C-alpha positions in Angstrom: 0.0 0.0 0.0 2.8 2.4 0.9 4.5 1.8 -2.4 1.3 2.4 -4.4 0.6 5.6 -2.6 4.2 6.8 -2.9 4.0 6.2 -6.7 0.8 8.1 -7.0 2.2 11.1 -5.0 5.2 11.2 -7.3 2.9 11.3 -10.3 0.8 14.1 -8.7 3.9 16.2 -7.9 5.1 15.9 -11.5 1.7 16.8 -12.9 1.3 19.7 -10.5 4.7 21.1 -11.8 3.4 20.8 -15.4 0.2 22.6 -14.5 2.0 25.4 -12.7 4.5 25.9 -15.5 1.8 27.5 -17.7 3.2 26.1 -20.9 0.5 23.6 -21.6 -2.1 24.2 -24.3 -5.7 24.6 -23.0 -6.9 21.2 -24.2 -3.9 19.4 -22.7 -4.3 21.4 -19.4 -7.9 20.3 -19.2 -7.0 16.6 -19.8 -4.2 16.8 -17.3 -6.5 18.2 -14.6 -9.0 15.4 -15.2 -6.1 13.0 -14.9 -5.0 14.6 -11.6 -8.5 14.4 -10.1 -9.0 10.8 -11.2 -5.7 9.9 -9.5 -6.8 11.7 -6.3 -10.2 10.0 -6.3 -8.6 6.6 -6.9 -6.1 7.2 -4.1 -8.8 8.2 -1.7 -10.7 5.0 -2.6 -7.9 2.6 -1.9 -7.2 4.4 1.4 -10.9 4.1 2.4 -11.2 7.9 2.5 -14.3 10.0 1.6 -15.1 10.3 -2.1 -15.0 13.9 -3.4 -17.9 14.7 -5.7 -16.8 16.8 -8.8 -18.3 18.3 -11.9 -17.2 17.4 -15.5 -14.2 19.8 -15.3 -13.0 18.2 -12.1 -14.0 21.0 -9.8 -15.4 20.1 -6.4 -19.2 20.6 -6.2 -20.4 23.1 -3.7 -23.3 21.5 -1.6 -24.7 25.0 -0.9 -25.2 25.6 -4.6 -25.9 22.1 -5.8 -29.2 20.2 -5.4 -29.3 17.0 -3.4 -30.3 15.0 -6.5 -27.4 16.5 -8.6 -25.0 15.6 -5.8 -26.3 12.1 -5.6 -26.0 11.5 -9.4 -22.5 13.0 -9.4 -21.6 10.7 -6.5 -22.9 7.7 -8.5 -20.9 8.7 -11.6 -17.7 9.2 -9.5 -18.2 5.9 -7.7 -18.7 4.0 -10.9 -15.5 5.6 -12.5 -13.4 4.7 -9.4 -14.8 1.1 -9.4 -14.0 0.7 -13.1 -10.5 1.9 -12.4 -10.1 -0.6 -9.6 -11.4 -3.5 -11.8 -9.0 -2.4 -14.5 -6.1 -2.4 -12.1 -7.2 -5.8 -10.7 -7.5 -7.2 -14.3 -4.0 -6.0 -15.2 -2.5 -7.5 -12.1 -4.2 -10.9 -12.9 -2.9 -10.7 -16.4 0.6 -10.1 -15.2 0.4 -13.0 -12.7 -1.0 -15.3 -15.5 1.9 -14.3 -17.8 4.4 -14.9 -15.1 2.9 -18.3 -14.4 2.9 -19.2 -18.1 6.5 -18.0 -18.5 7.5 -20.0 -15.5 5.7 -23.1 -16.8 7.3 -22.7 -20.2 10.9 -22.4 -18.8 12.9 -25.5 -17.6 12.3 -26.0 -14.0 14.5 -29.0 -13.4 18.3 -29.4 -13.3 20.9 -32.0 -12.7 23.8 -31.2 -10.4 27.1 -33.0 -11.0 30.1 -33.0 -8.6 33.2 -34.7 -9.9 35.2 -36.1 -7.0 37.9 -38.1 -8.8 38.8 -40.0 -12.0 40.0 -43.4 -11.0 41.4 -44.5 -14.3 45.1 -45.1 -15.1 45.6 -43.2 -18.3 49.3 -42.4 -18.3 48.9 -39.1 -20.2 46.8 -36.0 -20.1 43.2 -36.5 -20.8 39.8 -34.8 -21.2 36.8 -36.0 -19.3 33.5 -35.1 -20.9 30.2 -35.6 -19.2 26.8 -35.2 -20.9 23.2 -36.4 -21.0 22.2 -39.0 -23.7 18.9 -40.4 -25.0 19.5 -44.1 -25.7 16.2 -44.5 -27.6 16.9 -41.6 -30.0 20.7 -42.3 -30.0 21.6 -38.7 -29.5 23.0 -36.4 -26.9 20.5 -33.9 -25.4 23.0 -31.6 -23.6 26.3 -29.9 -24.0 29.4 -31.5 -22.6 30.9 -30.6 -19.2 34.7 -30.7 -19.9 37.3 -31.3 -17.3 41.0 -31.4 -18.3 42.8 -34.1 -16.3 46.6 -34.3 -16.0 48.8 -37.3 -16.2 49.5 -36.9 -12.4 45.9 -37.8 -11.6 44.8 -34.2 -10.8 42.9 -31.5 -12.6 45.0 -29.5 -15.0 43.6 -26.4 -13.3 44.7 -27.1 -9.8 42.6 -24.2 -8.5 39.5 -26.2 -9.3 40.6 -29.2 -7.1 37.5 -30.3 -5.1 35.5 -27.8 -6.9 34.6 -29.6 -10.1 30.8 -29.0 -10.3 28.4 -28.5 -13.1 24.6 -28.0 -13.5 22.7 -29.3 -16.5 19.9 -26.7 -16.7 18.4 -27.6 -20.1 15.9 -30.1 -18.8 12.5 -28.9 -19.9 9.1 -30.6 -20.0 10.1 -32.4 -23.2 13.1 -34.0 -21.6 11.2 -35.1 -18.6 8.8 -37.0 -20.9 11.7 -39.1 -22.3 11.5 -42.8 -21.5 15.2 -42.9 -20.5 18.0 -40.5 -20.0 21.6 -41.8 -19.6 24.5 -40.0 -18.0 27.6 -40.6 -20.2 31.2 -40.0 -19.3 33.8 -40.0 -22.1 37.6 -40.0 -21.6 39.8 -38.7 -24.4 43.6 -39.3 -24.1 45.7 -36.3 -25.2 49.3 -37.1 -26.2 51.1 -39.7 -28.3 49.6 -41.9 -31.0 50.6 -45.0 -29.1 51.3 -45.2 -25.4 54.0 -47.8 -26.0 55.8 -45.7 -28.6 59.2 -44.8 -27.0 61.0 -43.9 -30.2 61.8 -40.2 -29.9 62.0 -39.8 -33.6 58.4 -40.9 -34.1 57.2 -39.3 -30.8 54.1 -37.2 -31.3 52.1 -35.1 -28.9 48.8 -33.4 -28.6 46.8 -36.0 -30.4 43.3 -36.7 -29.1 42.5 -40.4 -29.0 39.4 -42.1 -27.5 40.3 -43.9 -24.3 37.2 -45.0 -22.5 33.5 -44.4 -22.0 31.0 -45.1 -19.2 27.4 -44.4 -18.6 24.3 -45.2 -16.6 21.7 -47.7 -17.9 19.1 -45.0 -18.0 16.9 -43.1 -15.5 
């Protein structure tokens, strides 16, 4: 309530400055005054204050010079206008809430968190460990790879990431949840010589990527 009233007061202060500037044309000035009075009446309504009865130009009716019937009819018109404004505000708020709910429902709301503790595999050279999600029925990967570069010493190449090898697969939408099976696949790619047993320095190569191993779940 405080935020709503504060916003309305800021609007009234700005409009008051425009009115006092004396630079507005007559038709714009008239429309702005109606806007101001409508905002005041709306604010009084949401604060449960008395409704001010006005004429068509937004001026307060004088009960000494206005008949009771005219006051009653003017009060009915003012009440109707304020109620229409309240219904409009309520409808806009409901539409915003519906749009937010639809947007939330359309976006992926599930994720898979992976924490790599260790790679218990004697490779002998540097390697790349790739983890991804796979659909065995469609025979295709349904996510990007999470890549960890593993050194020949049995530690991550980036030593600063030791005990902090974590990833979140966030692209699990409603379509993925309807899949019959999803497998978690881990691939190991050796990076180094063509052959591990090659000790001939003349033929020694480096930096070659060769498949070394693969593992995966049976499906979830």
